[in-house]
C-alpha positions as CSV (number, residue, x, y, z in Angstrom):
1,X,-17.8,-4.6,-21.3
2,X,-21.0,-3.2,-20.0
3,X,-23.6,-5.5,-18.5
4,X,-27.0,-4.0,-18.9
5,X,-30.7,-4.9,-18.7
6,X,-33.1,-5.9,-16.0
7,X,-30.8,-8.7,-14.8
8,X,-27.6,-6.7,-14.9
9,X,-26.7,-7.1,-11.2
10,X,-27.6,-10.8,-11.2
11,X,-25.6,-11.4,-14.3
12,X,-22.6,-9.4,-13.0
13,X,-22.7,-11.5,-9.8
14,X,-22.8,-14.8,-11.8
15,X,-19.9,-13.6,-14.0
16,X,-17.9,-12.4,-11.0
17,X,-18.3,-15.8,-9.2
18,X,-17.2,-17.8,-12.2
19,X,-14.7,-15.6,-13.9
20,X,-13.1,-13.0,-11.6
21,X,-10.1,-14.9,-10.3
22,X,-9.0,-16.4,-13.6
23,X,-9.7,-13.2,-15.5
24,X,-6.8,-11.5,-13.7
25,X,-4.4,-14.1,-15.0
26,X,-5.9,-15.0,-18.4
27,X,-6.9,-11.5,-19.5
28,X,-5.0,-8.8,-17.5
29,X,-4.2,-8.3,-13.8
30,X,-5.4,-4.7,-14.1
31,X,-9.0,-5.5,-15.0
32,X,-11.5,-3.4,-13.1
33,X,-14.7,-5.1,-12.0
34,X,-17.3,-2.5,-11.1
35,X,-20.7,-3.5,-10.0
36,X,-21.8,0.2,-10.1
37,X,-24.1,0.0,-7.1
38,X,-27.0,2.4,-7.4
39,X,-27.0,2.2,-11.2
40,X,-28.8,-0.1,-13.7
41,X,-25.6,-1.5,-15.2
42,X,-22.2,-3.0,-14.2
43,X,-19.0,-3.2,-16.1
44,X,-15.7,-5.0,-16.5
45,X,-13.0,-2.6,-17.8
46,X,-9.4,-2.4,-18.7
47,X,-7.8,0.9,-18.9
48,X,-4.3,2.2,-19.7
49,X,-2.6,5.5,-19.8
50,X,-1.2,6.8,-23.0
51,X,-1.0,9.8,-25.3
52,X,-2.8,9.1,-28.6
53,X,-1.3,12.2,-30.1
54,X,2.2,10.6,-29.7
55,X,2.6,9.0,-33.1
56,X,5.9,7.6,-32.1
57,X,4.1,5.4,-29.6
58,X,1.2,4.3,-31.8
59,X,2.8,0.9,-32.6
60,X,3.0,0.1,-28.9
61,X,-0.5,1.4,-28.2
62,X,-2.0,-0.6,-31.1
63,X,-0.2,-3.7,-30.0
64,X,-1.5,-3.3,-26.4
65,X,-5.0,-2.8,-27.6
66,X,-4.9,-5.8,-30.0
67,X,-3.4,-8.2,-27.4
68,X,-5.8,-7.2,-24.6
69,X,-8.9,-7.1,-26.8
70,X,-8.1,-10.6,-28.1
71,X,-7.6,-12.0,-24.6
72,X,-10.7,-10.2,-23.3
73,X,-12.9,-11.5,-26.1
74,X,-11.5,-15.0,-26.0
75,X,-12.0,-15.2,-22.2
76,X,-15.4,-13.5,-21.7
77,X,-17.4,-14.2,-24.9
78,X,-18.2,-17.9,-24.0
79,X,-18.9,-16.9,-20.3
80,X,-21.2,-14.1,-21.2
81,X,-23.1,-16.3,-23.7
82,X,-24.0,-18.6,-20.8
83,X,-25.6,-15.9,-18.7
């Protein structure tokens, strides 16, 4: 999730204060919170390694993506709406 706009840093700080700790348990412990100092945006990201060319692993990759996207959206959507 990219946080952009004139208030990007302030919104990131608000979101971090209210959501950081629980996000690691409710979404995924590997979330990366990056304020991106020196830039006009900030981000909250979740990354995983995988080989998209490995068709034998696609079911696992799609399941990981589905599960994490659903948790990410459920957790962050109402919080971002309040910013």
